C-alpha positions, -999 to 999 in steps of 0.1 A, spaced: 441 10 8 455 -13 32 418 -5 62 400 -9 35 408 -35 18 405 -52 47 445 -63 44 453 -54 88 424 -82 101 447 -106 82 469 -128 99 508 -122 100 505 -153 81 478 -145 53 497 -113 46 534 -130 44 510 -147 17 494 -116 -7 528 -98 -2 540 -128 -20 513 -138 -46 513 -104 -55 550 -103 -59 549 -138 -79 524 -109 -102 545 -81 -105 572 -108 -113 559 -128 -140 551 -89 -164 574 -83 -191 597 -57 -177 607 -25 -202 642 -28 -207 657 -5 -177 678 17 -199 660 30 -237 685 26 -257 707 64 -255 714 58 -223 731 27 -239 748 47 -261 760 68 -242 772 46 -215 790 28 -239 807 62 -246 816 63 -216 829 30 -211 852 34 -244 864 67 -224 874 55 -191 894 21 -219 908 47 -228 922 64 -199 921 39 -175 943 68 -150 926 94 -154 904 90 -124 897 109 -89 902 87 -56 869 81 -44 886 99 -9 885 129 -32 854 128 -42 839 120 -7 858 155 7 854 171 -20 810 164 -19 812 167 23 827 202 25 796 211 -6 773 203 24 783 221 51 772 256 50 
């Protein structure tokens, strides 16, 4: 696409300006919500569960070791 539009023939500064203009058009568009309602409810449920049992956690070192062990053949 870069070649078919001739973008590759623009100077570096022109390409940067083009990218900025493209980004501005993207930023100006209304963004859809990142989460749908059921996802929001699930996050609320999980946060409430965590608040109810703050000591019920697994240390990062243990999670990492378990994940790495699963990757080994």
